[in-house]
MDTraj code that builds the backbone (N, CA, C; nanometers):
import mdtraj as md
import numpy as np

residues = "MET SER LEU TRP LYS ALA SER GLY ALA LEU VAL LEU PHE LEU VAL PRO LEU VAL ALA GLY CYS GLY GLU GLU GLU GLU GLY ASP PRO THR GLY SER THR CYS PRO ASP ASP SER THR LEU THR TYR GLU SER PHE GLY GLN THR PHE PHE ALA THR ASN CYS LEU ARG CYS HIS GLY PRO ALA GLY PRO GLU SER PRO LYS PHE GLY THR VAL GLU GLN ILE ARG ALA ASN SER ASP GLU ILE ASP ARG LYS ALA ALA ALA GLY PRO ASP SER VAL ASN THR ILE MET PRO GLU ASP GLY SER VAL ALA GLU ALA GLU ARG ARG LYS LEU GLY GLU TRP LEU ALA CYS GLY ALA PRO".split()
xyz = np.array([
    [-0.3344, -5.1709, -0.7362],
    [-0.2219, -5.0789, -0.7275],
    [-0.1353, -5.1235, -0.6099],
    [-0.0064, -5.1281, -0.6308],
    [0.0852, -5.1691, -0.5244],
    [0.0954, -5.0584, -0.4196],
    [0.1405, -5.0974, -0.3023],
    [0.1592, -5.0004, -0.1945],
    [0.2626, -4.8962, -0.2338],
    [0.3668, -4.9373, -0.3054],
    [0.4714, -4.8444, -0.3495],
    [0.4137, -4.7363, -0.4392],
    [0.3322, -4.7770, -0.5368],
    [0.2726, -4.6786, -0.6277],
    [0.1767, -4.5873, -0.5523],
    [0.1004, -4.6433, -0.4608],
    [0.0068, -4.5612, -0.3829],
    [0.0818, -4.4619, -0.2959],
    [0.1886, -4.5051, -0.2302],
    [0.2627, -4.4124, -0.1449],
    [0.3355, -4.3087, -0.2290],
    [0.3824, -4.3457, -0.3469],
    [0.4449, -4.2487, -0.4369],
    [0.3471, -4.1414, -0.4782],
    [0.2243, -4.1807, -0.5057],
    [0.1213, -4.0836, -0.5425],
    [0.0913, -3.9921, -0.4251],
    [0.0912, -4.0475, -0.3048],
    [0.0666, -3.9673, -0.1855],
    [0.1773, -3.8642, -0.1661],
    [0.3016, -3.9056, -0.1869],
    [0.4142, -3.8124, -0.1743],
    [0.4002, -3.7002, -0.2756],
    [0.3661, -3.7331, -0.3983],
    [0.3490, -3.6300, -0.5006],
    [0.2360, -3.5354, -0.4652],
    [0.1332, -3.5858, -0.3992],
    [0.0216, -3.5021, -0.3579],
    [0.0612, -3.4110, -0.2427],
    [0.1418, -3.4620, -0.1485],
    [0.1766, -3.3851, -0.0291],
    [0.2874, -3.2833, -0.0521],
    [0.3738, -3.3026, -0.1479],
    [0.4850, -3.2103, -0.1711],
    [0.4381, -3.0670, -0.1902],
    [0.3368, -3.0400, -0.2741],
    [0.2929, -2.9008, -0.2862],
    [0.2382, -2.8440, -0.1556],
    [0.1761, -2.9270, -0.0726],
    [0.1234, -2.8773, 0.0541],
    [0.2357, -2.8382, 0.1479],
    [0.3401, -2.9183, 0.1552],
    [0.4528, -2.8885, 0.2420],
    [0.5304, -2.7684, 0.1897],
    [0.5390, -2.7524, 0.0589],
    [0.6131, -2.6405, 0.0009],
    [0.5533, -2.5069, 0.0429],
    [0.4248, -2.5024, 0.0738],
    [0.3608, -2.3786, 0.1154],
    [0.3782, -2.3491, 0.2627],
    [0.4361, -2.4406, 0.3378],
    [0.4552, -2.4223, 0.4816],
    [0.5871, -2.3516, 0.5084],
    [0.6046, -2.3096, 0.6316],
    [0.7305, -2.2485, 0.6705],
    [0.7314, -2.1004, 0.6413],
    [0.8447, -2.0504, 0.5971],
    [0.8622, -1.9079, 0.5747],
    [0.7682, -1.8579, 0.4661],
    [0.6996, -1.7500, 0.4970],
    [0.6052, -1.6931, 0.4032],
    [0.6764, -1.6048, 0.3012],
    [0.6116, -1.5883, 0.1894],
    [0.6619, -1.5031, 0.0827],
    [0.6652, -1.3573, 0.1289],
    [0.7668, -1.2868, 0.0864],
    [0.7764, -1.1432, 0.1138],
    [0.8166, -1.0721, -0.0124],
    [0.7667, -0.9513, -0.0280],
    [0.8067, -0.8678, -0.1397],
    [0.9285, -0.7849, -0.1027],
    [0.9507, -0.6831, -0.1806],
    [1.0643, -0.5939, -0.1578],
    [1.0188, -0.4691, -0.0833],
    [1.1099, -0.4038, -0.0117],
    [1.0741, -0.2756, 0.0501],
    [1.0236, -0.1793, -0.0574],
    [0.9235, -0.1024, -0.0231],
    [0.8607, -0.0157, -0.1235],
    [0.9394, 0.1112, -0.1517],
    [1.0257, 0.1505, -0.0607],
    [1.0974, 0.2758, -0.0785],
    [1.0103, 0.3973, -0.0544],
    [0.8970, 0.3765, 0.0113],
    [0.8072, 0.4883, 0.0408],
    [0.8747, 0.5866, 0.1351],
    [0.8409, 0.7128, 0.1173],
    [0.8923, 0.8184, 0.2043],
    [0.7752, 0.8959, 0.2626],
    [0.8041, 0.9715, 0.3643],
    [0.7009, 1.0509, 0.4300],
    [0.7085, 1.1947, 0.3803],
    [0.6110, 1.2370, 0.3005],
    [0.6121, 1.3766, 0.2558],
    [0.5839, 1.4718, 0.3725],
    [0.6404, 1.5904, 0.3642],
    [0.6207, 1.6902, 0.4706],
    [0.4737, 1.7238, 0.4917],
    [0.3940, 1.7131, 0.3851],
    [0.2537, 1.7528, 0.3943],
    [0.1583, 1.6335, 0.4123],
    [0.2103, 1.5191, 0.4565],
    [0.1248, 1.4018, 0.4751],
    [0.0178, 1.4306, 0.5794],
    [-0.1036, 1.3896, 0.5491],
    [-0.2157, 1.4083, 0.6415],
    [-0.2679, 1.2752, 0.6950],
    [-0.2003, 1.1653, 0.6597],
    [-0.2476, 1.0330, 0.6995],
    [-0.2141, 1.0057, 0.8454],
    [-0.3147, 0.9652, 0.9208],
    [-0.2978, 0.9283, 1.0613],
    [-0.3668, 0.7942, 1.0828],
    [-0.3505, 0.7385, 1.2008],
    [-0.4213, 0.6153, 1.2343],
    [-0.5717, 0.6389, 1.2264],
    [-0.6164, 0.7528, 1.2783],
    [-0.7599, 0.7828, 1.2793],
    [-0.8145, 0.8097, 1.1392],
    [-0.7367, 0.8756, 1.0552],
    [-0.7879, 0.9134, 0.9225],
    [-0.7621, 0.8072, 0.8149],
    [-0.6709, 0.7137, 0.8408],
    [-0.6389, 0.6135, 0.7394],
    [-0.6165, 0.4733, 0.7972],
    [-0.5199, 0.4588, 0.8854],
    [-0.4750, 0.3275, 0.9299],
    [-0.5826, 0.2411, 0.9922],
    [-0.6618, 0.2983, 1.0795],
    [-0.7637, 0.2206, 1.1501],
    [-0.8625, 0.1575, 1.0517],
    [-0.9117, 0.2348, 0.9572],
    [-1.0068, 0.1837, 0.8585],
    [-0.9393, 0.0857, 0.7631],
    [-0.8166, 0.1174, 0.7195],
    [-0.7453, 0.0277, 0.6288],
    [-0.7301, -0.1104, 0.6913],
    [-0.6830, -0.1148, 0.8155],
    [-0.6599, -0.2441, 0.8804],
    [-0.7903, -0.3150, 0.9136],
    [-0.8925, -0.2419, 0.9562],
    [-1.0212, -0.3048, 0.9846],
    [-1.0806, -0.3675, 0.8586],
    [-1.0655, -0.3009, 0.7466],
    [-1.1223, -0.3490, 0.6209],
    [-1.0418, -0.4635, 0.5599],
    [-0.9099, -0.4576, 0.5695],
    [-0.8259, -0.5488, 0.4924],
    [-0.7459, -0.6509, 0.5718],
    [-0.7310, -0.6329, 0.7017],
    [-0.6342, -0.7148, 0.7748],
    [-0.6884, -0.7869, 0.8980],
    [-0.7794, -0.7241, 0.9705],
    [-0.8155, -0.7747, 1.1024],
    [-0.8954, -0.9037, 1.1018],
    [-0.9566, -0.9376, 0.9892],
    [-1.0284, -1.0656, 0.9824],
    [-0.9323, -1.1793, 1.0167],
    [-0.8104, -1.1716, 0.9686],
    [-0.7095, -1.2745, 0.9964],
    [-0.6093, -1.2332, 1.1032],
    [-0.5707, -1.1046, 1.1058],
    [-0.4642, -1.0570, 1.1944],
    [-0.5158, -0.9773, 1.3134],
    [-0.6456, -0.9815, 1.3383],
    [-0.7024, -0.9143, 1.4542],
    [-0.6817, -0.9963, 1.5801],
    [-0.7212, -0.9436, 1.6944],
    [-0.7010, -1.0131, 1.8219],
    [-0.7575, -1.1555, 1.8234],
    [-0.8706, -1.1779, 1.7595],
    [-0.9322, -1.3110, 1.7571],
    [-0.9021, -1.3869, 1.6275],
    [-0.8252, -1.3265, 1.5396],
    [-0.7953, -1.3900, 1.4116],
    [-0.6946, -1.5019, 1.4237],
    [-0.6905, -1.5895, 1.3229],
    [-0.6043, -1.7068, 1.3288],
    [-0.4575, -1.6811, 1.2945],
    [-0.4251, -1.5659, 1.2392],
    [-0.2898, -1.5413, 1.1886],
    [-0.2088, -1.4489, 1.2791],
    [-0.0788, -1.4689, 1.2767],
    [0.0165, -1.3801, 1.3424],
    [0.1028, -1.3195, 1.2342],
    [0.1541, -1.2017, 1.2540],
    [0.1400, -1.1174, 1.3714],
    [0.0004, -1.0564, 1.3816],
    [-0.0291, -1.0037, 1.4982],
    [-0.1568, -0.9374, 1.5244],
    [-0.1435, -0.7881, 1.4972],
    [-0.2509, -0.7299, 1.4435],
    [-0.2533, -0.5867, 1.4110],
    [-0.3713, -0.5164, 1.4763],
    [-0.4084, -0.5585, 1.5963],
    [-0.5241, -0.5013, 1.6637],
    [-0.5018, -0.3633, 1.7217],
    [-0.3748, -0.3236, 1.7379],
    [-0.3444, -0.1905, 1.7908],
    [-0.2429, -0.1225, 1.7004],
    [-0.2366, 0.0080, 1.7088],
    [-0.1395, 0.0809, 1.6282],
    [0.0026, 0.0456, 1.6709],
    [0.0215, 0.0118, 1.7970],
    [0.1540, -0.0293, 1.8442],
    [0.1973, -0.1599, 1.7777],
    [0.1039, -0.2542, 1.7625],
    [0.1348, -0.3803, 1.6946],
    [0.1655, -0.3563, 1.5463],
    [0.0949, -0.2642, 1.4863],
    [0.1205, -0.2297, 1.3460],
    [0.2600, -0.1701, 1.3329],
    [0.2926, -0.0748, 1.4198],
    [0.4255, -0.0119, 1.4149],
    [0.5359, -0.1150, 1.4326],
    [0.5160, -0.2098, 1.5238],
    [0.6173, -0.3115, 1.5508],
    [0.6408, -0.4026, 1.4300],
    [0.5441, -0.4102, 1.3401],
    [0.5539, -0.4977, 1.2232],
    [0.5534, -0.4196, 1.0925],
    [0.5865, -0.2918, 1.0983],
    [0.5721, -0.2058, 0.9805],
    [0.6590, -0.2496, 0.8624],
    [0.7795, -0.2991, 0.8874],
    [0.8645, -0.3437, 0.7759],
    [0.8016, -0.4617, 0.7028],
    [0.7491, -0.5571, 0.7795],
    [0.6842, -0.6734, 0.7185],
    [0.5582, -0.6318, 0.6423],
    [0.4807, -0.5431, 0.6995],
    [0.3596, -0.4947, 0.6324],
    [0.3971, -0.4257, 0.5021],
    [0.5013, -0.3438, 0.5051],
    [0.5476, -0.2747, 0.3851],
    [0.5817, -0.3757, 0.2751],
    [0.6537, -0.4836, 0.3104],
    [0.6986, -0.5816, 0.2117],
    [0.5885, -0.6753, 0.1644],
    [0.4736, -0.6750, 0.2313],
    [0.3662, -0.7655, 0.1916],
    [0.2433, -0.6948, 0.1353],
    [0.2215, -0.5690, 0.1739],
    [0.0938, -0.5081, 0.1370],
    [0.1019, -0.3658, 0.0856],
    [0.2151, -0.2999, 0.0962],
    [0.2231, -0.1584, 0.0594],
    [0.2820, -0.1396, -0.0802],
    [0.2718, -0.0166, -0.1278],
    [0.3282, 0.0193, -0.2583],
    [0.4045, 0.1498, -0.2444],
    [0.5056, 0.1630, -0.3280],
    [0.5865, 0.2835, -0.3307],
    [0.6651, 0.2880, -0.4598],
    [0.7636, 0.3754, -0.4680],
    [0.8379, 0.3908, -0.5934],
    [0.9216, 0.2686, -0.6322],
    [0.9600, 0.1862, -0.5345],
    [1.0470, 0.0723, -0.5635],
    [0.9739, -0.0602, -0.5798],
    [0.8540, -0.0720, -0.5250],
    [0.7833, -0.1999, -0.5289],
    [0.6349, -0.1804, -0.5005],
    [0.5540, -0.2634, -0.5660],
    [0.4111, -0.2727, -0.5367],
    [0.3888, -0.4149, -0.4868],
    [0.3630, -0.4281, -0.3574],
    [0.3484, -0.5598, -0.2952],
    [0.2015, -0.5955, -0.2781],
    [0.1638, -0.7102, -0.3306],
    [0.0242, -0.7543, -0.3280],
    [0.0089, -0.8913, -0.2632],
    [0.1025, -0.9279, -0.1780],
    [0.0970, -1.0587, -0.1125],
    [-0.0198, -1.0641, -0.0142],
    [-0.0435, -0.9544, 0.0552],
    [-0.1546, -0.9442, 0.1504],
    [-0.2433, -0.8274, 0.1116],
    [-0.3706, -0.8321, 0.1377],
    [-0.4418, -0.9519, 0.1796],
    [-0.4402, -1.0557, 0.0680],
    [-0.4644, -1.1797, 0.1064],
    [-0.4503, -1.2905, 0.0131],
    [-0.5393, -1.2773, -0.1098],
    [-0.6529, -1.2126, -0.0970],
    [-0.7406, -1.1991, -0.2140],
    [-0.6982, -1.0857, -0.3064],
    [-0.5951, -1.0092, -0.2682],
    [-0.5418, -0.9030, -0.3539],
    [-0.6392, -0.7915, -0.3838],
    [-0.7364, -0.7709, -0.2965],
    [-0.8466, -0.6793, -0.3243],
    [-0.8171, -0.5314, -0.3012],
    [-0.6990, -0.4965, -0.2557],
    [-0.6680, -0.3576, -0.2237],
    [-0.6135, -0.2864, -0.3476],
    [-0.6747, -0.1724, -0.3784],
    [-0.6311, -0.0937, -0.4940],
    [-0.4905, -0.0391, -0.4707],
    [-0.4158, -0.0205, -0.5784],
    [-0.2794, 0.0295, -0.5667],
    [-0.2740, 0.1654, -0.4982],
    [-0.3709, 0.2510, -0.5241],
    [-0.3720, 0.3830, -0.4597],
    [-0.3781, 0.3695, -0.3070],
    [-0.4547, 0.2736, -0.2583],
    [-0.4623, 0.2507, -0.1137],
    [-0.3316, 0.1913, -0.0620],
    [-0.2700, 0.1048, -0.1403],
    [-0.1404, 0.0472, -0.1023],
    [-0.0338, 0.1571, -0.0949],
    [-0.0412, 0.2551, -0.1835],
    [0.0539, 0.3669, -0.1806],
    [0.0322, 0.4518, -0.0554],
    [-0.0932, 0.4725, -0.0170],
    [-0.1209, 0.5441, 0.1079],
    [-0.0651, 0.4662, 0.2262],
    [-0.0807, 0.3328, 0.2225],
    [-0.0262, 0.2502, 0.3300],
    [0.1249, 0.2676, 0.3393],
    [0.1925, 0.2650, 0.2252],
    [0.3371, 0.2850, 0.2247],
    [0.3760, 0.4187, 0.2822],
    [0.3052, 0.5239, 0.2436],
    [0.3330, 0.6574, 0.2969],
    [0.3098, 0.6617, 0.4471],
    [0.1954, 0.6103, 0.4904],
    [0.1604, 0.6125, 0.6329],
    [0.2646, 0.5384, 0.7157],
    [0.3076, 0.4210, 0.6685],
    [0.4104, 0.3458, 0.7397],
    [0.5427, 0.4221, 0.7406],
    [0.5789, 0.4849, 0.6281],
    [0.7044, 0.5614, 0.6204],
    [0.7024, 0.6798, 0.7168],
    [0.5860, 0.7312, 0.7446],
    [0.5722, 0.8431, 0.8384],
    [0.5731, 0.7959, 0.9843],
    [0.5863, 0.6662, 1.0065],
    [0.5893, 0.6131, 1.1416],
    [0.4525, 0.5688, 1.1928],
    [0.3557, 0.5580, 1.1023],
    [0.2195, 0.5168, 1.1390],
    [0.1630, 0.6054, 1.2506],
    [0.1585, 0.7379, 1.2243],
    [0.1108, 0.8307, 1.3286],
    [-0.0379, 0.8153, 1.3593],
])
top = md.Topology()
chain = top.add_chain()
for i, resn in enumerate(residues, 1):
    res = top.add_residue(resn, chain, resSeq=i)
    for name in ("N", "CA", "C"):
        top.add_atom(name, md.element.get_by_symbol(name[0]), res)
traj = md.Trajectory(xyz[None], top)
C-alpha cells in the first residue's frame, strides 16, 4: 500500500473523531415552568438526582466540566442542564447523561426544579 493510500485511510478514520470534538450538542429549552405548589427542593430532589445521574462525570473529582458538586454550581449552569437533560412542554432532552438512563418523569421533575430556581 502506498503512503498516500495509507494516509488517506488515516484521514478517513480520524475525521469522525475530530467531528465529535469542540462544541457539544445541546437540545432546546424545555419551556418548563414553576408551579405554585411545587415541592421539589435540593434536599428532596436535586441532591439525589445529581448524585445518581451526574456527579460521576461532573462532580468535584470528575473529568467533565462544568462541575455540579454544589447547588450553586447547578444554578449557575441551569440553562445548559435544561437543554441537555431536562424535559418540559417544549422539549425532552436526553443528551445527558450519556447512557440516557433517566426516565422522562424524572427529567420533567428536573425541568420543574430548575424553573423554580433550583431551591
